[in-house]
TIVO-2410 file (N, C-alpha, C; in nm, 3 decimals):
# residues 185
REC num residu      c1      c2      c3 atome chaine
REC   1      M   5.938  -1.990  -7.185     N      A
REC   1      M   6.041  -1.907  -7.127    CA      A
REC   1      M   6.017  -1.894  -6.977     C      A
REC   2      I   6.124  -1.908  -6.904     N      A
REC   2      I   6.117  -1.895  -6.758    CA      A
REC   2      I   6.220  -1.790  -6.717     C      A
REC   3      R   6.177  -1.694  -6.636     N      A
REC   3      R   6.268  -1.590  -6.587    CA      A
REC   3      R   6.347  -1.649  -6.471     C      A
REC   4      V   6.481  -1.655  -6.485     N      A
REC   4      V   6.563  -1.725  -6.385    CA      A
REC   4      V   6.683  -1.643  -6.339     C      A
REC   5      F   6.732  -1.683  -6.223     N      A
REC   5      F   6.853  -1.625  -6.167    CA      A
REC   5      F   6.916  -1.727  -6.073     C      A
REC   6      V   7.041  -1.704  -6.040     N      A
REC   6      V   7.114  -1.790  -5.947    CA      A
REC   6      V   7.127  -1.713  -5.816     C      A
REC   7      A   7.095  -1.780  -5.705     N      A
REC   7      A   7.095  -1.707  -5.577    CA      A
REC   7      A   7.123  -1.800  -5.460     C      A
REC   8      L   7.154  -1.735  -5.349     N      A
REC   8      L   7.169  -1.805  -5.221    CA      A
REC   8      L   7.038  -1.790  -5.145     C      A
REC   9      P   6.987  -1.899  -5.088     N      A
REC   9      P   6.868  -1.887  -5.004    CA      A
REC   9      P   6.904  -1.823  -4.870     C      A
REC  10      V   6.808  -1.760  -4.809     N      A
REC  10      V   6.826  -1.702  -4.676    CA      A
REC  10      V   6.749  -1.792  -4.579     C      A
REC  11      P   6.816  -1.847  -4.476     N      A
REC  11      P   6.749  -1.941  -4.385    CA      A
REC  11      P   6.644  -1.871  -4.299     C      A
REC  12      E   6.551  -1.949  -4.249     N      A
REC  12      E   6.436  -1.897  -4.174    CA      A
REC  12      E   6.474  -1.802  -4.060     C      A
REC  13      P   6.567  -1.834  -3.972     N      A
REC  13      P   6.595  -1.739  -3.863    CA      A
REC  13      P   6.641  -1.602  -3.915     C      A
REC  14      V   6.715  -1.601  -4.023     N      A
REC  14      V   6.762  -1.474  -4.079    CA      A
REC  14      V   6.646  -1.404  -4.150     C      A
REC  15      R   6.559  -1.480  -4.218     N      A
REC  15      R   6.439  -1.419  -4.279    CA      A
REC  15      R   6.356  -1.349  -4.173     C      A
REC  16      A   6.343  -1.412  -4.056     N      A
REC  16      A   6.265  -1.351  -3.946    CA      A
REC  16      A   6.332  -1.221  -3.901     C      A
REC  17      D   6.464  -1.220  -3.889     N      A
REC  17      D   6.536  -1.098  -3.851    CA      A
REC  17      D   6.516  -0.989  -3.957     C      A
REC  18      L   6.522  -1.029  -4.084     N      A
REC  18      L   6.505  -0.931  -4.192    CA      A
REC  18      L   6.362  -0.879  -4.199     C      A
REC  19      A   6.265  -0.963  -4.166     N      A
REC  19      A   6.126  -0.918  -4.160    CA      A
REC  19      A   6.110  -0.814  -4.048     C      A
REC  20      R   6.183  -0.835  -3.939     N      A
REC  20      R   6.181  -0.737  -3.829    CA      A
REC  20      R   6.242  -0.605  -3.878     C      A
REC  21      L   6.353  -0.614  -3.953     N      A
REC  21      L   6.414  -0.494  -4.010    CA      A
REC  21      L   6.316  -0.424  -4.105     C      A
REC  22      Q   6.247  -0.502  -4.188     N      A
REC  22      Q   6.146  -0.444  -4.279    CA      A
REC  22      Q   6.044  -0.363  -4.201     C      A
REC  23      S   6.001  -0.417  -4.086     N      A
REC  23      S   5.895  -0.351  -4.009    CA      A
REC  23      S   5.941  -0.216  -3.951     C      A
REC  24      L   6.072  -0.194  -3.945     N      A
REC  24      L   6.124  -0.067  -3.894    CA      A
REC  24      L   6.132   0.040  -4.003     C      A
REC  25      L   6.107   0.000  -4.127     N      A
REC  25      L   6.122   0.090  -4.240    CA      A
REC  25      L   5.987   0.119  -4.306     C      A
REC  26      P   5.962   0.242  -4.347     N      A
REC  26      P   5.835   0.276  -4.413    CA      A
REC  26      P   5.840   0.234  -4.561     C      A
REC  27      L   5.830   0.105  -4.585     N      A
REC  27      L   5.842   0.051  -4.721    CA      A
REC  27      L   5.707   0.052  -4.792     C      A
REC  28      P   5.695   0.124  -4.904     N      A
REC  28      P   5.568   0.122  -4.977    CA      A
REC  28      P   5.541  -0.013  -5.043     C      A
REC  29      R   5.648  -0.085  -5.083     N      A
REC  29      R   5.631  -0.215  -5.149    CA      A
REC  29      R   5.728  -0.317  -5.090     C      A
REC  30      P   5.699  -0.368  -4.968     N      A
REC  30      P   5.790  -0.467  -4.908    CA      A
REC  30      P   5.783  -0.600  -4.983     C      A
REC  31      L   5.897  -0.671  -4.987     N      A
REC  31      L   5.899  -0.805  -5.046    CA      A
REC  31      L   5.852  -0.906  -4.943     C      A
REC  32      D   5.796  -1.015  -4.991     N      A
REC  32      D   5.754  -1.124  -4.903    CA      A
REC  32      D   5.880  -1.190  -4.847     C      A
REC  33      P   5.896  -1.199  -4.715     N      A
REC  33      P   6.015  -1.260  -4.656    CA      A
REC  33      P   6.040  -1.404  -4.703     C      A
REC  34      E   5.937  -1.475  -4.745     N      A
REC  34      E   5.958  -1.612  -4.795    CA      A
REC  34      E   6.047  -1.615  -4.918     C      A
REC  35      G   6.051  -1.505  -4.992     N      A
REC  35      G   6.131  -1.501  -5.114    CA      A
REC  35      G   6.267  -1.435  -5.097     C      A
REC  36      F   6.307  -1.403  -4.974     N      A
REC  36      F   6.438  -1.339  -4.954    CA      A
REC  36      F   6.549  -1.429  -5.008     C      A
REC  37      H   6.642  -1.366  -5.079     N      A
REC  37      H   6.754  -1.438  -5.139    CA      A
REC  37      H   6.865  -1.338  -5.167     C      A
REC  38      L   6.983  -1.388  -5.201     N      A
REC  38      L   7.096  -1.306  -5.241    CA      A
REC  38      L   7.132  -1.346  -5.384     C      A
REC  39      T   7.106  -1.259  -5.479     N      A
REC  39      T   7.129  -1.291  -5.620    CA      A
REC  39      T   7.278  -1.291  -5.653     C      A
REC  40      L   7.321  -1.399  -5.719     N      A
REC  40      L   7.458  -1.410  -5.769    CA      A
REC  40      L   7.466  -1.377  -5.917     C      A
REC  41      A   7.365  -1.417  -5.994     N      A
REC  41      A   7.364  -1.392  -6.138    CA      A
REC  41      A   7.220  -1.392  -6.188     C      A
REC  42      F   7.184  -1.289  -6.264     N      A
REC  42      F   7.051  -1.281  -6.323    CA      A
REC  42      F   7.063  -1.319  -6.470     C      A
REC  43      L   6.980  -1.413  -6.513     N      A
REC  43      L   6.987  -1.462  -6.651    CA      A
REC  43      L   6.871  -1.414  -6.738     C      A
REC  44      G   6.762  -1.372  -6.678     N      A
REC  44      G   6.647  -1.327  -6.757    CA      A
REC  44      G   6.562  -1.444  -6.803     C      A
REC  45      D   6.489  -1.423  -6.911     N      A
REC  45      D   6.398  -1.525  -6.963    CA      A
REC  45      D   6.475  -1.627  -7.047     C      A
REC  46      L   6.467  -1.753  -7.007     N      A
REC  46      L   6.537  -1.860  -7.079    CA      A
REC  46      L   6.439  -1.965  -7.129     C      A
REC  47      P   6.462  -2.016  -7.251     N      A
REC  47      P   6.384  -2.131  -7.297    CA      A
REC  47      P   6.437  -2.256  -7.224     C      A
REC  48      E   6.355  -2.360  -7.221     N      A
REC  48      E   6.393  -2.480  -7.146    CA      A
REC  48      E   6.527  -2.541  -7.186     C      A
REC  49      P   6.563  -2.549  -7.315     N      A
REC  49      P   6.695  -2.607  -7.346    CA      A
REC  49      P   6.811  -2.530  -7.281     C      A
REC  50      Q   6.802  -2.397  -7.278     N      A
REC  50      Q   6.907  -2.319  -7.212    CA      A
REC  50      Q   6.901  -2.335  -7.061     C      A
REC  51      L   6.782  -2.352  -7.008     N      A
REC  51      L   6.767  -2.377  -6.865    CA      A
REC  51      L   6.835  -2.509  -6.827     C      A
REC  52      D   6.822  -2.610  -6.913     N      A
REC  52      D   6.890  -2.738  -6.890    CA      A
REC  52      D   7.041  -2.720  -6.893     C      A
REC  53      E   7.091  -2.640  -6.987     N      A
REC  53      E   7.236  -2.613  -6.993    CA      A
REC  53      E   7.283  -2.543  -6.867     C      A
REC  54      A   7.207  -2.445  -6.820     N      A
REC  54      A   7.242  -2.375  -6.696    CA      A
REC  54      A   7.247  -2.473  -6.580     C      A
REC  55      H   7.148  -2.559  -6.572     N      A
REC  55      H   7.142  -2.659  -6.464    CA      A
REC  55      H   7.266  -2.749  -6.465     C      A
REC  56      L   7.304  -2.797  -6.581     N      A
REC  56      L   7.423  -2.884  -6.590    CA      A
REC  56      L   7.550  -2.809  -6.550     C      A
REC  57      A   7.563  -2.686  -6.595     N      A
REC  57      A   7.682  -2.606  -6.561    CA      A
REC  57      A   7.689  -2.579  -6.411     C      A
REC  58      L   7.577  -2.542  -6.352     N      A
REC  58      L   7.576  -2.510  -6.209    CA      A
REC  58      L   7.593  -2.634  -6.122     C      A
REC  59      G   7.542  -2.747  -6.170     N      A
REC  59      G   7.553  -2.871  -6.094    CA      A
REC  59      G   7.695  -2.920  -6.077     C      A
REC  60      A   7.786  -2.870  -6.160     N      A
REC  60      A   7.927  -2.910  -6.150    CA      A
REC  60      A   8.002  -2.829  -6.044     C      A
REC  61      L   7.939  -2.724  -5.992     N      A
REC  61      L   8.004  -2.641  -5.890    CA      A
REC  61      L   7.971  -2.693  -5.751     C      A
REC  62      H   8.070  -2.698  -5.665     N      A
REC  62      H   8.049  -2.741  -5.526    CA      A
REC  62      H   8.129  -2.650  -5.434     C      A
REC  63      P   8.072  -2.533  -5.402     N      A
REC  63      P   8.147  -2.438  -5.320    CA      A
REC  63      P   8.163  -2.488  -5.176     C      A
REC  64      P   8.260  -2.434  -5.105     N      A
REC  64      P   8.273  -2.469  -4.964    CA      A
REC  64      P   8.160  -2.404  -4.884     C      A
REC  65      V   8.136  -2.454  -4.766     N      A
REC  65      V   8.043  -2.388  -4.674    CA      A
REC  65      V   8.116  -2.265  -4.620     C      A
REC  66      F   8.047  -2.154  -4.616     N      A
REC  66      F   8.104  -2.031  -4.558    CA      A
REC  66      F   7.991  -1.956  -4.490     C      A
REC  67      S   8.024  -1.850  -4.419     N      A
REC  67      S   7.922  -1.776  -4.344    CA      A
REC  67      S   7.902  -1.636  -4.400     C      A
REC  68      L   7.779  -1.590  -4.389     N      A
REC  68      L   7.743  -1.453  -4.425    CA      A
REC  68      L   7.671  -1.388  -4.308     C      A
REC  69      A   7.674  -1.256  -4.303     N      A
REC  69      A   7.603  -1.182  -4.198    CA      A
REC  69      A   7.550  -1.051  -4.255     C      A
REC  70      V   7.435  -1.009  -4.204     N      A
REC  70      V   7.371  -0.883  -4.242    CA      A
REC  70      V   7.418  -0.774  -4.146     C      A
REC  71      Q   7.444  -0.657  -4.203     N      A
REC  71      Q   7.484  -0.542  -4.122    CA      A
REC  71      Q   7.415  -0.417  -4.173     C      A
REC  72      G   7.298  -0.383  -4.118     N      A
REC  72      G   7.229  -0.260  -4.154    CA      A
REC  72      G   7.152  -0.268  -4.285     C      A
REC  73      A   7.096  -0.153  -4.322     N      A
REC  73      A   7.019  -0.141  -4.446    CA      A
REC  73      A   7.076  -0.026  -4.527     C      A
REC  74      A   7.040  -0.023  -4.655     N      A
REC  74      A   7.086   0.083  -4.744    CA      A
REC  74      A   6.988   0.096  -4.861     C      A
REC  75      L   7.017   0.192  -4.949     N      A
REC  75      L   6.931   0.221  -5.063    CA      A
REC  75      L   7.010   0.215  -5.193     C      A
REC  76      F   6.949   0.161  -5.298     N      A
REC  76      F   7.004   0.169  -5.433    CA      A
REC  76      F   6.929   0.278  -5.507     C      A
REC  77      G   7.000   0.360  -5.582     N      A
REC  77      G   6.935   0.456  -5.668    CA      A
REC  77      G   6.973   0.600  -5.645     C      A
REC  78      G   7.068   0.626  -5.557     N      A
REC  78      G   7.114   0.763  -5.534    CA      A
REC  78      G   7.005   0.855  -5.486     C      A
REC  79      D   6.990   0.970  -5.553     N      A
REC  79      D   6.889   1.069  -5.513    CA      A
REC  79      D   6.746   1.023  -5.541     C      A
REC  80      R   6.733   0.923  -5.626     N      A
REC  80      R   6.600   0.869  -5.658    CA      A
REC  80      R   6.599   0.719  -5.627     C      A
REC  81      P   6.608   0.684  -5.498     N      A
REC  81      P   6.618   0.542  -5.464    CA      A
REC  81      P   6.497   0.462  -5.511     C      A
REC  82      R   6.527   0.340  -5.550     N      A
REC  82      R   6.422   0.251  -5.598    CA      A
REC  82      R   6.415   0.121  -5.518     C      A
REC  83      V   6.525   0.086  -5.447     N      A
REC  83      V   6.532  -0.040  -5.375    CA      A
REC  83      V   6.592  -0.016  -5.236     C      A
REC  84      V   6.531  -0.078  -5.136     N      A
REC  84      V   6.584  -0.079  -5.000    CA      A
REC  84      V   6.635  -0.221  -4.976     C      A
REC  85      Y   6.756  -0.232  -4.921     N      A
REC  85      Y   6.814  -0.364  -4.904    CA      A
REC  85      Y   6.887  -0.378  -4.771     C      A
REC  86      A   6.901  -0.504  -4.729     N      A
REC  86      A   6.984  -0.538  -4.613    CA      A
REC  86      A   7.124  -0.559  -4.667     C      A
REC  87      A   7.220  -0.487  -4.611     N      A
REC  87      A   7.359  -0.497  -4.656    CA      A
REC  87      A   7.426  -0.617  -4.591     C      A
REC  88      L   7.518  -0.678  -4.664     N      A
REC  88      L   7.592  -0.793  -4.612    CA      A
REC  88      L   7.735  -0.755  -4.583     C      A
REC  89      V   7.789  -0.815  -4.479     N      A
REC  89      V   7.931  -0.797  -4.449    CA      A
REC  89      V   8.009  -0.859  -4.564     C      A
REC  90      P   8.106  -0.788  -4.623     N      A
REC  90      P   8.181  -0.843  -4.737    CA      A
REC  90      P   8.249  -0.976  -4.702     C      A
REC  91      D   8.251  -1.066  -4.800     N      A
REC  91      D   8.313  -1.197  -4.779    CA      A
REC  91      D   8.382  -1.242  -4.908     C      A
REC  92      P   8.511  -1.272  -4.903     N      A
REC  92      P   8.582  -1.311  -5.026    CA      A
REC  92      P   8.532  -1.443  -5.085     C      A
REC  93      T   8.483  -1.535  -5.003     N      A
REC  93      T   8.433  -1.662  -5.056    CA      A
REC  93      T   8.307  -1.638  -5.140     C      A
REC  94      L   8.225  -1.542  -5.100     N      A
REC  94      L   8.106  -1.507  -5.177    CA      A
REC  94      L   8.146  -1.451  -5.314     C      A
REC  95      I   8.244  -1.364  -5.316     N      A
REC  95      I   8.290  -1.305  -5.442    CA      A
REC  95      I   8.344  -1.415  -5.534     C      A
REC  96      T   8.418  -1.509  -5.478     N      A
REC  96      T   8.472  -1.620  -5.557    CA      A
REC  96      T   8.359  -1.706  -5.613     C      A
REC  97      L   8.258  -1.735  -5.530     N      A
REC  97      L   8.145  -1.815  -5.576    CA      A
REC  97      L   8.073  -1.745  -5.690     C      A
REC  98      K   8.050  -1.616  -5.678     N      A
REC  98      K   7.983  -1.542  -5.786    CA      A
REC  98      K   8.063  -1.554  -5.915     C      A
REC  99      A   8.194  -1.538  -5.909     N      A
REC  99      A   8.279  -1.548  -6.028    CA      A
REC  99      A   8.271  -1.688  -6.089     C      A
REC 100      K   8.271  -1.791  -6.006     N      A
REC 100      K   8.263  -1.928  -6.058    CA      A
REC 100      K   8.128  -1.955  -6.123     C      A
REC 101      V   8.021  -1.904  -6.065     N      A
REC 101      V   7.887  -1.919  -6.124    CA      A
REC 101      V   7.884  -1.853  -6.261     C      A
REC 102      E   7.933  -1.730  -6.271     N      A
REC 102      E   7.931  -1.659  -6.399    CA      A
REC 102      E   8.016  -1.730  -6.504     C      A
REC 103      T   8.133  -1.779  -6.464     N      A
REC 103      T   8.221  -1.851  -6.556    CA      A
REC 103      T   8.153  -1.977  -6.608     C      A
REC 104      A   8.092  -2.054  -6.518     N      A
REC 104      A   8.022  -2.177  -6.557    CA      A
REC 104      A   7.909  -2.147  -6.655     C      A
REC 105      L   7.834  -2.040  -6.631     N      A
REC 105      L   7.724  -2.004  -6.721    CA      A
REC 105      L   7.775  -1.959  -6.858     C      A
REC 106      R   7.883  -1.883  -6.858     N      A
REC 106      R   7.939  -1.838  -6.987    CA      A
REC 106      R   7.991  -1.956  -7.069     C      A
REC 107      R   8.042  -2.058  -7.003     N      A
REC 107      R   8.094  -2.175  -7.075    CA      A
REC 107      R   7.985  -2.245  -7.155     C      A
REC 108      V   7.860  -2.231  -7.113     N      A
REC 108      V   7.750  -2.295  -7.187    CA      A
REC 108      V   7.672  -2.192  -7.270     C      A
REC 109      G   7.735  -2.076  -7.293     N      A
REC 109      G   7.676  -1.978  -7.382    CA      A
REC 109      G   7.576  -1.883  -7.321     C      A
REC 110      L   7.567  -1.878  -7.190     N      A
REC 110      L   7.475  -1.786  -7.123    CA      A
REC 110      L   7.552  -1.665  -7.073     C      A
REC 111      E   7.489  -1.550  -7.081     N      A
REC 111      E   7.555  -1.427  -7.037    CA      A
REC 111      E   7.475  -1.365  -6.924     C      A
REC 112      P   7.524  -1.380  -6.800     N      A
REC 112      P   7.455  -1.315  -6.687    CA      A
REC 112      P   7.454  -1.163  -6.705     C      A
REC 113      E   7.353  -1.101  -6.650     N      A
REC 113      E   7.343  -0.955  -6.656    CA      A
REC 113      E   7.467  -0.893  -6.593     C      A
REC 114      A   7.529  -0.799  -6.664     N      A
REC 114      A   7.648  -0.731  -6.613    CA      A
REC 114      A   7.604  -0.616  -6.523     C      A
REC 115      R   7.646  -0.622  -6.399     N      A
REC 115      R   7.610  -0.519  -6.302    CA      A
REC 115      R   7.713  -0.526  -6.189     C      A
REC 116      R   7.749  -0.412  -6.135     N      A
REC 116      R   7.841  -0.412  -6.021    CA      A
REC 116      R   7.777  -0.492  -5.908     C      A
REC 117      F   7.856  -0.579  -5.845     N      A
REC 117      F   7.803  -0.668  -5.742    CA      A
REC 117      F   7.812  -0.603  -5.605     C      A
REC 118      T   7.697  -0.580  -5.547     N      A
REC 118      T   7.685  -0.533  -5.409    CA      A
REC 118      T   7.604  -0.639  -5.336     C      A
REC 119      P   7.669  -0.727  -5.258     N      A
REC 119      P   7.595  -0.834  -5.190    CA      A
REC 119      P   7.485  -0.776  -5.100     C      A
REC 120      H   7.363  -0.821  -5.123     N      A
REC 120      H   7.249  -0.767  -5.049    CA      A
REC 120      H   7.129  -0.861  -5.058     C      A
REC 121      V   7.033  -0.833  -4.970     N      A
REC 121      V   6.902  -0.898  -4.975    CA      A
REC 121      V   6.800  -0.785  -4.989     C      A
REC 122      T   6.724  -0.784  -5.099     N      A
REC 122      T   6.625  -0.679  -5.121    CA      A
REC 122      T   6.512  -0.693  -5.019     C      A
REC 123      L   6.479  -0.581  -4.955     N      A
REC 123      L   6.370  -0.577  -4.857    CA      A
REC 123      L   6.243  -0.518  -4.916     C      A
REC 124      G   6.258  -0.424  -5.009     N      A
REC 124      G   6.140  -0.362  -5.067    CA      A
REC 124      G   6.176  -0.266  -5.179     C      A
REC 125      R   6.074  -0.221  -5.246     N      A
REC 125      R   6.091  -0.128  -5.357    CA      A
REC 125      R   6.025   0.005  -5.321     C      A
REC 126      V   6.071   0.111  -5.388     N      A
REC 126      V   6.029   0.247  -5.354    CA      A
REC 126      V   5.983   0.319  -5.480     C      A
REC 127      R   5.879   0.398  -5.466     N      A
REC 127      R   5.841   0.493  -5.571    CA      A
REC 127      R   5.904   0.625  -5.528     C      A
REC 128      P   5.990   0.681  -5.610     N      A
REC 128      P   6.068   0.796  -5.563    CA      A
REC 128      P   5.995   0.929  -5.556     C      A
REC 129      N   5.903   0.945  -5.460     N      A
REC 129      N   5.850   1.080  -5.438    CA      A
REC 129      N   5.926   1.139  -5.319     C      A
REC 130      R   5.953   1.265  -5.323     N      A
REC 130      R   6.046   1.330  -5.231    CA      A
REC 130      R   6.011   1.307  -5.083     C      A
REC 131      A   5.887   1.322  -5.041     N      A
REC 131      A   5.851   1.305  -4.900    CA      A
REC 131      A   5.878   1.161  -4.855     C      A
REC 132      E   5.842   1.067  -4.939     N      A
REC 132      E   5.863   0.925  -4.907    CA      A
REC 132      E   6.012   0.894  -4.896     C      A
REC 133      V   6.092   0.947  -4.988     N      A
REC 133      V   6.236   0.922  -4.990    CA      A
REC 133      V   6.302   0.978  -4.865     C      A
REC 134      T   6.269   1.099  -4.826     N      A
REC 134      T   6.328   1.159  -4.706    CA      A
REC 134      T   6.296   1.076  -4.583     C      A
REC 135      R   6.173   1.035  -4.569     N      A
REC 135      R   6.131   0.953  -4.454    CA      A
REC 135      R   6.206   0.820  -4.456     C      A
REC 136      L   6.220   0.760  -4.573     N      A
REC 136      L   6.289   0.632  -4.586    CA      A
REC 136      L   6.439   0.647  -4.559     C      A
REC 137      Q   6.502   0.752  -4.610     N      A
REC 137      Q   6.644   0.775  -4.584    CA      A
REC 137      Q   6.671   0.789  -4.434     C      A
REC 138      D   6.585   0.860  -4.364     N      A
REC 138      D   6.601   0.874  -4.219    CA      A
REC 138      D   6.586   0.740  -4.148     C      A
REC 139      A   6.487   0.661  -4.190     N      A
REC 139      A   6.465   0.529  -4.128    CA      A
REC 139      A   6.583   0.435  -4.155     C      A
REC 140      V   6.635   0.437  -4.277     N      A
REC 140      V   6.750   0.353  -4.311    CA      A
REC 140      V   6.871   0.393  -4.229     C      A
REC 141      A   6.894   0.523  -4.214     N      A
REC 141      A   7.007   0.572  -4.135    CA      A
REC 141      A   6.998   0.523  -3.990     C      A
REC 142      A   6.876   0.505  -3.941     N      A
REC 142      A   6.857   0.459  -3.802    CA      A
REC 142      A   6.886   0.310  -3.786     C      A
REC 143      T   6.909   0.237  -3.895     N      A
REC 143      T   6.932   0.092  -3.886    CA      A
REC 143      T   7.079   0.055  -3.888     C      A
REC 144      T   7.169   0.151  -3.879     N      A
REC 144      T   7.312   0.121  -3.891    CA      A
REC 144      T   7.359   0.018  -3.790     C      A
REC 145      G   7.297   0.011  -3.675     N      A
REC 145      G   7.338  -0.088  -3.574    CA      A
REC 145      G   7.271  -0.223  -3.590     C      A
REC 146      F   7.180  -0.237  -3.686     N      A
REC 146      F   7.109  -0.364  -3.703    CA      A
REC 146      F   7.204  -0.472  -3.754     C      A
REC 147      A   7.197  -0.588  -3.694     N      A
REC 147      A   7.276  -0.703  -3.741    CA      A
REC 147      A   7.193  -0.829  -3.720     C      A
REC 148      A   7.200  -0.918  -3.816     N      A
REC 148      A   7.138  -1.050  -3.803    CA      A
REC 148      A   7.251  -1.149  -3.774     C      A
REC 149      A   7.219  -1.255  -3.706     N      A
REC 149      A   7.319  -1.357  -3.674    CA      A
REC 149      A   7.379  -1.413  -3.802     C      A
REC 150      P   7.509  -1.440  -3.803     N      A
REC 150      P   7.570  -1.503  -3.921    CA      A
REC 150      P   7.505  -1.638  -3.948     C      A
REC 151      W   7.504  -1.677  -4.076     N      A
REC 151      W   7.448  -1.807  -4.110    CA      A
REC 151      W   7.541  -1.879  -4.206     C      A
REC 152      P   7.541  -2.012  -4.199     N      A
REC 152      P   7.624  -2.088  -4.292    CA      A
REC 152      P   7.556  -2.096  -4.429     C      A
REC 153      V   7.631  -2.067  -4.533     N      A
REC 153      V   7.582  -2.080  -4.669    CA      A
REC 153      V   7.613  -2.223  -4.712     C      A
REC 154      E   7.508  -2.298  -4.731     N      A
REC 154      E   7.522  -2.440  -4.763    CA      A
REC 154      E   7.468  -2.466  -4.903     C      A
REC 155      G   7.538  -2.408  -5.001     N      A
REC 155      G   7.499  -2.425  -5.139    CA      A
REC 155      G   7.425  -2.304  -5.192     C      A
REC 156      F   7.380  -2.316  -5.315     N      A
REC 156      F   7.311  -2.208  -5.385    CA      A
REC 156      F   7.204  -2.272  -5.472     C      A
REC 157      G   7.124  -2.190  -5.540     N      A
REC 157      G   7.016  -2.247  -5.619    CA      A
REC 157      G   6.990  -2.174  -5.750     C      A
REC 158      L   6.916  -2.243  -5.836     N      A
REC 158      L   6.863  -2.184  -5.958    CA      A
REC 158      L   6.718  -2.148  -5.924     C      A
REC 159      W   6.685  -2.022  -5.935     N      A
REC 159      W   6.555  -1.970  -5.893    CA      A
REC 159      W   6.477  -1.920  -6.013     C      A
REC 160      R   6.344  -1.916  -5.995     N      A
REC 160      R   6.256  -1.857  -6.095    CA      A
REC 160      R   6.187  -1.736  -6.034     C      A
REC 161      S   6.149  -1.645  -6.122     N      A
REC 161      S   6.079  -1.524  -6.082    CA      A
REC 161      S   5.947  -1.523  -6.159     C      A
REC 162      D   5.837  -1.516  -6.086     N      A
REC 162      D   5.705  -1.518  -6.148    CA      A
REC 162      D   5.623  -1.398  -6.103     C      A
REC 163      P   5.535  -1.349  -6.190     N      A
REC 163      P   5.446  -1.240  -6.147    CA      A
REC 163      P   5.365  -1.284  -6.025     C      A
REC 164      A   5.350  -1.190  -5.931     N      A
REC 164      A   5.273  -1.217  -5.809    CA      A
REC 164      A   5.201  -1.087  -5.771     C      A
REC 165      P   5.097  -1.097  -5.691     N      A
REC 165      P   5.028  -0.975  -5.647    CA      A
REC 165      P   5.128  -0.879  -5.580     C      A
REC 166      G   5.133  -0.757  -5.628     N      A
REC 166      G   5.221  -0.658  -5.568    CA      A
REC 166      G   5.366  -0.665  -5.613     C      A
REC 167      G   5.398  -0.747  -5.712     N      A
REC 167      G   5.537  -0.754  -5.756    CA      A
REC 167      G   5.570  -0.888  -5.820     C      A
REC 168      R   5.674  -0.955  -5.769     N      A
REC 168      R   5.717  -1.083  -5.823    CA      A
REC 168      R   5.732  -1.181  -5.708     C      A
REC 169      G   5.715  -1.309  -5.741     N      A
REC 169      G   5.737  -1.416  -5.644    CA      A
REC 169      G   5.863  -1.492  -5.684     C      A
REC 170      Y   5.938  -1.538  -5.586     N      A
REC 170      Y   6.065  -1.605  -5.612    CA      A
REC 170      Y   6.063  -1.745  -5.552     C      A
REC 171      T   6.105  -1.843  -5.634     N      A
REC 171      T   6.103  -1.982  -5.590    CA      A
REC 171      T   6.233  -2.049  -5.632     C      A
REC 172      E   6.297  -2.118  -5.537     N      A
REC 172      E   6.416  -2.195  -5.570    CA      A
REC 172      E   6.370  -2.323  -5.639     C      A
REC 173      M   6.416  -2.344  -5.764     N      A
REC 173      M   6.376  -2.462  -5.840    CA      A
REC 173      M   6.470  -2.580  -5.813     C      A
REC 174      V   6.601  -2.553  -5.806     N      A
REC 174      V   6.702  -2.657  -5.786    CA      A
REC 174      V   6.803  -2.604  -5.686     C      A
REC 175      H   6.841  -2.687  -5.591     N      A
REC 175      H   6.944  -2.648  -5.494    CA      A
REC 175      H   7.071  -2.726  -5.523     C      A
REC 176      Y   7.184  -2.655  -5.527     N      A
REC 176      Y   7.315  -2.716  -5.551    CA      A
REC 176      Y   7.391  -2.715  -5.419     C      A
REC 177      P   7.419  -2.834  -5.364     N      A
REC 177      P   7.482  -2.840  -5.232    CA      A
REC 177      P   7.629  -2.803  -5.235     C      A
REC 178      P   7.685  -2.777  -5.118     N      A
REC 178      P   7.828  -2.744  -5.110    CA      A
REC 178      P   7.913  -2.870  -5.131     C      A
REC 179      A   8.042  -2.848  -5.140     N      A
REC 179      A   8.136  -2.960  -5.149    CA      A
REC 179      A   8.123  -3.045  -5.023     C      A
REC 180      P   8.134  -3.177  -5.037     N      A
REC 180      P   8.129  -3.261  -4.918    CA      A
REC 180      P   8.245  -3.227  -4.825     C      A
REC 181      S   8.218  -3.230  -4.697     N      A
REC 181      S   8.325  -3.201  -4.602    CA      A
REC 181      S   8.416  -3.323  -4.592     C      A
REC 182      R   8.541  -3.292  -4.572     N      A
REC 182      R   8.640  -3.400  -4.560    CA      A
REC 182      R   8.666  -3.428  -4.413     C      A
REC 183      P   8.678  -3.555  -4.378     N      A
REC 183      P   8.707  -3.585  -4.237    CA      A
REC 183      P   8.846  -3.533  -4.200     C      A
REC 184      T   8.856  -3.485  -4.079     N      A
REC 184      T   8.986  -3.438  -4.031    CA      A
REC 184      T   9.062  -3.553  -3.969     C      A
REC 185      A   9.191  -3.553  -3.988     N      A
REC 185      A   9.273  -3.663  -3.936    CA      A
REC 185      A   9.328  -3.632  -3.801     C      A
***
């Protein structure tokens, strides 16, 4: 069994910007910037035959190249936040890609985790003790003007999640490229 999800990779210049944003926040459990990604669909633990089915389904998708941008940070978890994340500027092409990924996975009998989609890149995790939360909420509020340069999304990937010191490690196993560009006349 391999714990897998479908995600967009975050390119190096943006990872560096997000690492800078991380450094501005009092994160008790920051994520390793090398593993920054934007999850489109979480599948959980899959046996290899189902992983092969997922690979075939995802390989048939060829989304267009589009751009994403980070705008500030936020918290998931309401009064008891558990995750600090970099927020993304909403993009309709991203929403369409997520829907196509989920449809392709369902066609081969896989059911992605059902959760409201808030496009984000997780920066760190929080243990909800009141003093820590207040300090973190204040720091997050101070990042409203933070923005990373937009980047072109050039495909997506099938990723694995493995236990790692201090949390989990994330590795892109297969990259699915965008649709080939057509020459302009």
